C-alpha positions as CSV (number, residue, x, y, z in Angstrom):
1,M,0.1,0.3,0.4
2,T,1.0,4.0,-0.1
3,L,0.0,6.6,1.7
4,Q,-2.5,8.2,0.3
5,T,-1.5,12.6,0.7
6,D,-5.3,13.4,-1.6
7,L,-7.8,11.1,-0.1
8,S,-11.4,11.9,-1.6
9,D,-13.6,14.5,-0.1
10,R,-15.6,11.9,1.2
11,D,-12.9,10.3,2.8
12,R,-11.7,13.3,4.4
13,A,-15.1,14.0,5.7
14,V,-15.3,10.6,7.0
15,L,-11.9,11.4,9.0
16,A,-13.4,14.5,10.3
17,A,-16.8,13.0,11.4
18,V,-14.2,10.7,13.5
19,D,-12.3,13.6,15.0
20,A,-15.6,15.5,15.8
21,G,-17.1,12.5,17.4
22,F,-14.0,11.7,19.2
23,A,-15.0,13.0,22.5
24,R,-18.3,11.2,22.6
25,A,-16.5,8.0,22.2
26,V,-13.8,8.3,24.7
27,D,-17.0,9.3,27.2
28,D,-18.9,6.2,26.1
29,L,-16.0,4.3,27.1
30,K,-15.5,5.6,30.1
31,A,-18.7,4.8,30.8
32,L,-18.6,0.7,29.7
33,V,-15.4,0.5,31.8
34,R,-17.2,1.8,35.0
35,I,-19.5,-1.5,34.5
36,P,-17.2,-4.8,36.2
37,S,-18.4,-7.0,33.4
38,V,-16.0,-10.2,34.4
39,A,-17.9,-12.9,33.3
40,W,-16.5,-16.1,35.4
41,D,-18.5,-18.2,37.2
42,A,-17.6,-16.5,40.7
43,Y,-18.3,-13.0,39.5
44,D,-22.0,-11.7,39.5
45,P,-23.6,-11.9,36.2
46,A,-26.3,-9.1,36.8
47,H,-22.5,-7.1,35.7
48,V,-22.5,-8.5,32.5
49,Q,-26.0,-8.1,31.5
50,A,-25.9,-4.9,32.2
51,S,-23.0,-4.2,30.1
52,A,-24.5,-5.9,27.4
53,E,-27.3,-3.7,28.0
54,A,-25.3,-0.6,27.7
55,V,-23.5,-1.8,24.6
56,A,-27.0,-2.3,22.7
57,A,-27.6,1.1,24.2
58,L,-24.6,2.4,22.2
59,A,-25.7,0.9,18.6
60,E,-28.9,1.8,18.6
61,G,-28.0,5.1,19.2
62,T,-25.9,5.1,15.9
63,G,-29.6,4.9,13.7
64,V,-28.2,2.3,11.3
65,F,-28.9,-1.0,12.8
66,E,-32.6,-2.1,11.5
67,R,-32.6,-4.9,14.5
68,V,-30.7,-4.2,17.8
69,S,-30.8,-7.7,20.4
70,I,-29.3,-9.2,23.3
71,E,-29.0,-12.5,22.8
72,R,-27.6,-15.9,24.4
73,A,-26.7,-19.2,22.9
74,P,-26.2,-23.0,24.7
75,I,-23.4,-23.6,26.0
76,G,-22.4,-27.1,23.9
77,D,-25.0,-29.5,23.7
78,T,-26.2,-28.3,26.8
79,D,-28.9,-26.8,28.0
80,T,-27.2,-23.9,29.8
81,L,-26.9,-20.6,28.2
82,G,-23.7,-18.8,27.7
83,Q,-23.2,-14.9,29.0
84,P,-25.1,-12.1,26.8
85,A,-24.0,-11.2,23.4
86,V,-25.4,-7.6,21.6
87,L,-26.1,-8.6,18.2
88,A,-27.3,-5.9,15.5
89,T,-27.6,-5.9,11.8
90,R,-28.4,-3.8,8.8
91,A,-29.0,-5.6,5.3
92,A,-26.6,-4.9,2.5
93,R,-28.0,-2.7,-0.1
94,G,-27.2,-2.2,-4.1
95,G,-25.6,-5.6,-4.4
96,K,-22.9,-4.4,-2.2
97,P,-20.5,-6.6,0.6
98,S,-20.8,-7.2,4.4
99,V,-18.8,-6.8,7.0
100,L,-19.2,-8.0,10.2
101,L,-17.6,-6.1,13.4
102,Y,-16.4,-8.5,16.2
103,A,-15.5,-7.3,19.7
104,H,-16.3,-8.7,23.5
105,H,-17.7,-6.3,26.5
106,D,-16.7,-8.9,28.6
107,V,-13.4,-8.5,31.1
108,Q,-10.9,-10.3,32.9
109,P,-11.1,-9.9,37.0
110,W,-9.0,-7.1,38.3
111,G,-6.9,-9.3,40.6
112,D,-5.2,-7.5,43.9
113,E,-6.8,-3.8,43.7
114,A,-3.5,-2.8,45.5
115,L,-1.4,-3.1,42.4
116,W,-3.7,-1.0,40.5
117,T,-2.4,2.8,40.5
118,T,-5.9,3.9,40.1
119,P,-9.4,2.1,40.3
120,P,-9.8,-0.6,38.4
121,F,-13.3,0.4,37.2
122,E,-12.7,4.1,37.2
123,P,-11.7,5.2,34.4
124,T,-8.6,7.9,34.4
125,E,-6.6,9.5,31.8
126,I,-3.1,10.0,32.9
127,D,-1.0,11.4,29.8
128,G,-3.0,10.7,26.8
129,R,-3.9,7.2,28.0
130,L,-7.3,6.2,29.6
131,H,-6.8,3.7,32.8
132,G,-9.4,1.0,33.7
133,R,-9.9,-2.8,33.6
134,G,-11.1,-3.4,29.8
135,A,-10.2,0.0,29.0
136,S,-8.7,-1.3,25.7
137,D,-9.3,-5.1,26.4
138,D,-11.5,-5.0,24.8
139,K,-14.0,-2.2,25.5
140,A,-11.9,0.0,23.2
141,G,-12.8,-2.9,20.2
142,V,-16.7,-2.3,21.1
143,I,-16.1,1.7,20.9
144,T,-14.2,1.4,17.9
145,H,-17.1,0.2,16.1
146,I,-19.6,1.7,17.3
147,A,-17.6,5.3,16.6
148,A,-16.9,4.4,13.0
149,V,-20.5,3.2,12.5
150,R,-21.9,6.7,13.5
151,A,-18.8,8.7,11.7
152,L,-19.8,6.5,8.6
153,A,-23.4,7.6,9.1
154,E,-22.7,11.2,9.8
155,V,-21.1,11.3,5.8
156,L,-23.6,8.9,4.1
157,D,-26.5,6.7,4.2
158,P,-24.2,3.5,4.1
159,E,-25.1,0.6,1.6
160,V,-22.5,-2.0,2.6
161,G,-24.3,-4.4,4.9
162,I,-22.7,-4.3,8.6
163,A,-23.6,-6.9,11.3
164,L,-22.3,-6.4,15.2
165,F,-21.5,-8.8,17.1
166,I,-20.0,-8.2,20.8
167,E,-19.4,-11.1,22.5
168,G,-20.3,-11.8,26.5
169,E,-17.7,-14.0,27.2
170,E,-14.3,-14.3,25.3
171,E,-12.7,-13.9,28.4
172,H,-14.4,-17.0,29.9
173,G,-13.2,-19.3,26.9
174,S,-16.4,-18.1,24.4
175,R,-18.1,-21.2,25.7
176,S,-21.5,-20.5,23.8
177,F,-19.6,-19.0,20.8
178,K,-19.6,-21.7,18.3
179,R,-23.6,-22.9,19.2
180,F,-24.0,-18.9,18.8
181,L,-22.4,-18.6,15.5
182,E,-24.6,-21.6,14.1
183,Q,-27.9,-20.4,15.7
184,Y,-27.3,-16.6,14.4
185,A,-25.8,-17.5,10.9
186,D,-27.9,-16.2,8.5
187,V,-27.6,-12.5,9.8
188,L,-24.1,-13.2,11.1
189,S,-23.1,-14.4,7.2
190,A,-20.6,-12.1,5.9
191,D,-18.0,-11.3,3.0
192,V,-15.3,-10.0,5.3
193,I,-15.1,-10.1,9.2
194,V,-13.2,-7.6,11.3
195,V,-12.1,-8.8,14.8
196,A,-11.0,-5.9,16.5
197,D,-9.1,-7.7,19.4
198,S,-5.4,-7.6,18.8
199,D,-2.1,-5.8,19.1
200,N,-0.1,-2.7,16.9
201,W,3.2,-2.4,16.4
202,S,3.5,1.0,18.4
203,T,1.0,3.9,19.4
204,E,2.5,5.3,15.9
205,V,2.1,2.2,13.5
206,P,-0.7,-0.1,13.3
207,S,-0.6,-3.6,12.7
208,L,-2.5,-6.3,10.8
209,T,-2.5,-9.1,12.8
210,V,-1.0,-12.6,10.1
211,A,-0.6,-14.9,12.7
212,L,-1.8,-16.1,16.1
213,R,-0.7,-19.1,18.3
214,G,-3.0,-21.6,19.8
215,N,-3.7,-22.6,23.4
216,V,-3.6,-25.8,25.2
217,A,-4.5,-25.3,29.0
218,L,-5.2,-27.9,31.6
219,N,-5.4,-28.3,35.3
220,V,-3.1,-32.0,36.2
221,R,-3.7,-33.0,39.4
222,L,-1.0,-35.5,41.4
223,T,-1.4,-38.1,44.3
224,T,1.1,-39.9,45.9
225,L,-0.1,-40.9,49.0
226,G,-4.2,-41.3,50.5
227,H,-3.2,-38.9,53.2
228,A,-1.2,-36.3,54.4
229,S,1.8,-37.4,57.1
230,H,4.4,-35.8,59.0
231,S,7.4,-35.4,57.4
232,G,10.0,-36.1,59.7
233,M,8.3,-39.2,60.6
234,I,8.3,-40.3,56.9
235,G,10.2,-37.7,54.8
236,G,13.1,-38.9,52.9
237,A,11.1,-42.8,51.7
238,V,8.0,-41.7,50.6
239,P,7.8,-39.3,48.0
240,D,5.6,-36.3,48.6
241,A,3.5,-35.1,45.6
242,M,5.1,-31.3,45.6
243,M,8.3,-33.0,45.0
244,A,6.4,-35.1,42.1
245,F,5.4,-31.7,40.4
246,S,8.5,-30.2,40.8
247,K,10.5,-32.5,39.1
248,L,7.6,-32.5,36.6
249,A,7.4,-28.9,36.0
250,A,10.9,-29.3,35.4
251,S,10.8,-31.2,32.3
252,F,8.5,-28.8,30.4
253,W,11.6,-26.6,29.4
254,D,15.3,-27.3,28.1
255,E,18.2,-25.2,30.1
256,Q,17.6,-22.4,27.6
257,G,14.2,-21.5,28.5
258,S,13.1,-23.5,25.3
259,V,10.0,-25.4,25.6
260,A,11.4,-29.5,25.7
261,I,7.5,-31.1,25.1
262,E,8.7,-33.4,22.2
263,G,5.4,-33.3,19.4
264,L,5.3,-29.3,19.9
265,T,6.2,-28.0,16.5
266,E,7.2,-24.8,15.2
267,A,6.2,-22.3,12.1
268,D,8.0,-21.4,9.3
269,L,7.3,-17.3,9.4
270,D,9.5,-14.6,8.7
271,V,9.7,-12.0,11.4
272,P,11.0,-8.5,11.5
273,E,13.5,-8.0,13.9
274,Q,13.2,-6.5,17.2
275,S,15.8,-5.6,19.9
276,E,16.3,-7.5,23.0
277,E,15.7,-4.1,24.7
278,Q,12.4,-3.4,23.4
279,L,11.3,-6.8,24.2
280,R,12.8,-5.8,28.4
281,E,11.4,-2.5,28.8
282,E,8.0,-3.7,27.4
283,A,8.3,-6.5,29.8
284,A,9.5,-5.1,32.3
285,V,12.6,-7.5,33.0
286,L,14.5,-6.9,35.5
287,D,18.4,-6.3,35.6
288,G,20.4,-9.2,35.3
289,V,17.4,-11.7,34.5
290,D,18.0,-13.6,31.0
291,L,15.9,-13.8,28.1
292,V,14.8,-17.7,27.5
293,G,14.7,-19.4,24.5
294,T,16.7,-19.1,20.9
295,G,16.7,-17.7,17.6
296,P,14.9,-14.5,16.6
297,L,13.1,-12.8,19.7
298,L,9.7,-12.4,17.4
299,R,9.8,-16.2,16.3
300,R,10.2,-17.3,19.7
301,L,7.0,-15.3,20.5
302,W,4.9,-15.6,17.1
303,A,5.9,-18.9,15.9
304,K,7.4,-21.4,18.5
305,P,5.5,-23.0,21.4
306,A,5.2,-21.5,25.1
307,A,4.4,-23.3,28.3
308,T,3.7,-21.7,31.8
309,I,2.2,-22.8,34.4
310,T,-0.5,-20.4,35.9
311,G,-1.6,-22.1,39.0
312,V,-0.7,-23.9,41.5
313,D,-2.8,-25.5,44.7
314,A,-0.7,-25.7,47.7
315,P,-0.6,-24.4,51.3
316,S,0.6,-20.6,51.2
317,V,3.7,-20.2,53.1
318,P,1.9,-18.9,56.2
319,D,-0.1,-22.2,56.4
320,A,3.1,-24.3,55.8
321,S,3.2,-27.0,58.0
322,N,5.8,-30.0,58.6
323,T,3.5,-31.8,56.5
324,I,4.1,-34.2,53.4
325,L,1.5,-33.1,50.6
326,P,-0.5,-36.1,49.4
327,T,-1.9,-34.2,45.8
328,V,-0.9,-31.3,44.2
329,R,-2.6,-29.6,41.2
330,F,-1.8,-27.2,38.6
331,R,-2.9,-25.7,36.0
332,L,-0.4,-25.6,32.7
333,S,-0.9,-23.2,29.7
334,T,0.6,-23.7,26.6
335,R,0.7,-21.4,23.0
336,I,0.7,-23.3,20.1
337,A,2.8,-22.3,16.8
338,P,0.4,-21.7,13.8
339,G,0.1,-24.8,11.8
340,Q,-0.2,-27.5,14.2
341,S,-3.9,-28.5,15.9
342,A,-4.5,-27.8,19.1
343,A,-5.8,-31.3,19.1
344,D,-2.5,-32.6,18.1
345,A,-0.9,-30.4,20.6
346,F,-2.4,-31.5,23.2
347,A,-1.8,-35.4,22.6
348,A,1.9,-34.3,22.9
349,I,1.5,-32.8,26.0
350,E,-0.5,-35.7,27.6
351,R,2.4,-38.2,26.3
352,H,4.5,-35.9,27.9
353,I,3.3,-35.7,31.7
354,R,2.7,-39.5,31.3
355,A,5.8,-40.1,30.6
356,H,8.0,-37.7,32.8
357,T,5.3,-38.0,36.0
358,P,8.0,-39.4,38.3
359,F,7.9,-41.7,41.5
360,G,4.5,-43.1,39.9
361,A,1.9,-40.5,40.9
362,H,-1.2,-40.9,39.6
363,I,-2.6,-38.7,37.1
364,E,-5.9,-36.4,37.0
365,F,-6.7,-33.9,34.0
366,D,-9.6,-31.7,34.1
367,S,-10.6,-28.4,32.4
368,I,-9.2,-29.0,29.2
369,D,-9.3,-26.0,27.0
370,L,-8.5,-26.1,23.1
371,G,-7.5,-23.5,20.8
372,D,-6.2,-23.7,17.6
373,P,-3.9,-21.2,16.2
374,F,-4.8,-18.8,12.9
375,L,-2.9,-17.6,9.8
376,V,-4.5,-15.1,7.6
377,D,-4.6,-15.4,4.1
378,A,-3.8,-11.6,3.7
379,T,-4.2,-11.5,-0.5
380,G,-8.0,-10.1,-0.9
381,W,-9.2,-7.1,-1.2
382,G,-10.5,-6.7,2.6
383,A,-6.9,-6.9,4.3
384,T,-5.8,-4.5,1.0
385,E,-8.5,-2.2,1.4
386,A,-7.8,-2.7,5.8
387,K,-4.2,-2.1,5.1
388,Q,-4.7,1.2,3.1
389,A,-7.4,2.6,5.4
390,M,-4.8,1.6,8.3
391,A,-2.5,3.5,6.5
392,D,-4.6,6.8,5.2
393,A,-5.7,7.4,8.9
394,W,-2.6,6.9,11.0
395,G,-0.3,8.4,8.8
396,A,2.2,5.4,8.6
397,E,2.3,1.6,7.1
398,P,0.7,-1.0,8.6
399,V,3.1,-3.8,9.6
400,E,1.8,-7.4,8.9
401,A,2.0,-8.7,12.2
402,G,2.0,-11.9,14.5
403,I,1.2,-12.0,18.1
404,G,2.0,-14.7,20.8
405,G,-1.8,-14.7,22.3
406,S,-5.0,-16.6,21.4
407,I,-8.1,-16.3,19.8
408,P,-9.1,-19.6,19.4
409,F,-12.8,-18.6,18.5
410,I,-11.6,-17.6,14.9
411,A,-11.5,-21.2,13.8
412,D,-14.9,-21.3,14.8
413,L,-15.3,-18.4,12.4
414,V,-13.3,-20.5,10.2
415,H,-15.6,-23.2,10.1
416,Q,-18.7,-21.3,9.7
417,F,-17.9,-19.0,7.3
418,P,-15.1,-20.4,5.0
419,A,-15.7,-17.7,2.4
420,A,-15.1,-14.9,4.7
421,Q,-12.1,-13.0,5.1
422,I,-11.4,-12.3,8.0
423,L,-9.1,-9.2,9.5
424,V,-7.9,-9.1,13.1
425,T,-7.1,-5.6,13.8
426,G,-7.1,-4.1,17.4
427,V,-6.3,-1.0,19.7
428,E,-3.9,-2.1,22.0
429,D,-0.2,-1.4,21.9
430,P,3.4,-2.5,23.8
431,A,1.8,-0.3,26.9
432,T,-1.9,-1.5,27.6
433,M,-1.0,-4.4,29.9
434,A,-4.0,-6.1,29.0
435,H,-5.0,-8.2,31.6
436,S,-2.5,-7.2,34.2
437,P,-3.3,-4.9,36.9
438,N,-3.0,-0.8,35.5
439,E,-4.5,-1.9,32.1
440,S,-4.8,0.9,29.7
441,Q,-5.8,2.7,26.6
442,H,-3.5,5.2,24.6
443,L,-6.3,7.2,23.3
444,G,-4.1,8.3,20.0
445,V,-4.5,4.6,19.3
446,L,-8.2,5.0,19.8
447,R,-9.0,7.5,17.5
448,R,-7.1,6.4,14.4
449,A,-8.6,2.8,15.2
450,I,-11.4,4.5,14.3
451,G,-10.5,6.7,11.8
452,A,-9.1,3.4,9.6
453,E,-12.4,1.3,10.6
454,A,-14.8,3.8,9.2
455,L,-12.7,4.2,5.7
456,L,-12.9,0.7,5.7
457,L,-16.2,0.5,6.0
458,A,-17.0,3.8,3.2
459,R,-14.7,1.9,1.0
460,A,-16.1,-1.9,1.4
461,G,-19.6,0.0,0.4
462,D,-17.9,0.9,-3.0
463,R,-17.6,-2.9,-4.2
464,T,-20.4,-4.7,-5.8
465,E,-20.2,-8.2,-5.0
């Protein structure tokens, strides 16, 4: 793509409408951030419902959609319904293509509030960033869609078809996502699907995400004894579960910190250069602490597997006693390189665990989550238009980038809508700290992301399918 210095009058008017409506967009984002919409089972579902109602009101307020509703779908083959999602639709006219806009209105739990410099659900502007849980991931994605549609409607009566799908449980595994797609396939079907839930290269340079790692996460329980015992009486002869866990955990990585689980593959991706200094700064790596893995840094993050133990059920240090533990449970979270199915990766992980569990400890698995990786075909007209729109709204050529994270439901989109072009965009940047304390949204990035999406919608309406 090339940076266009001479935009059409229509496109200039669209960007001007984005600027004129930006203060309203920020106010709307603040209102959404104030709702603690955590979809996890232990949290109040009333907040997720309130968040869905707020998003539905915003969609209604655009005046663009012919139908706006809050919907739920069953979780798998059960009768249990998932969390509320917002569905808004406007049919294409005159043979124009249709675009599906996806984001999610649920957020991660906020964790230890003492680690936040501002209250997690009181949106606070500091140095051009809006701080708060969900301010970026992914309520800024929601507002990008809403504000882009508003700006488009300020300039023209859009003929492009637009469907808005704002999910309510992405941070809880998108448990009803597949059934939702099946249930509403007729109104969600689109030529282009924009998933606004990813990253940008920097606050000045946009990205189109073209590679995502998949994920395999599971709980593993190791049991060596029928009950706890005094460590002084039998320690040294009887294997305790923590010892078994420690030895098993150590087998997941080699001496360089690379994943050592046989059967997990790597992807053959070309990656841009990134300096070690930049990564250390972005990740807040302490002085004297080495990075792990081998090869170019971005290959480690985008094209190789990763393994992390994200939780351990064991007594805390204040509660520690001189006791040999009979059982330990831990959660293993792995990222899978593009090109390998999550099912194949899980099989490899299970083989590794069974082969490396010491002392004949008994093993149980539960809460297994699988998500396939994804490679974007960036050759279609949707990707071409998206990259040009980014260049024009940002004033910088976009980077085709991978990310180390996962968006497992994209595989469901591909399965349900195989002919659709899927574009993974986003509003985050390296300093966003999504999922962490002190999450924030760079407001300049938000403005430019809205502009890029509004231009994409306007230009999609120039096409005839």
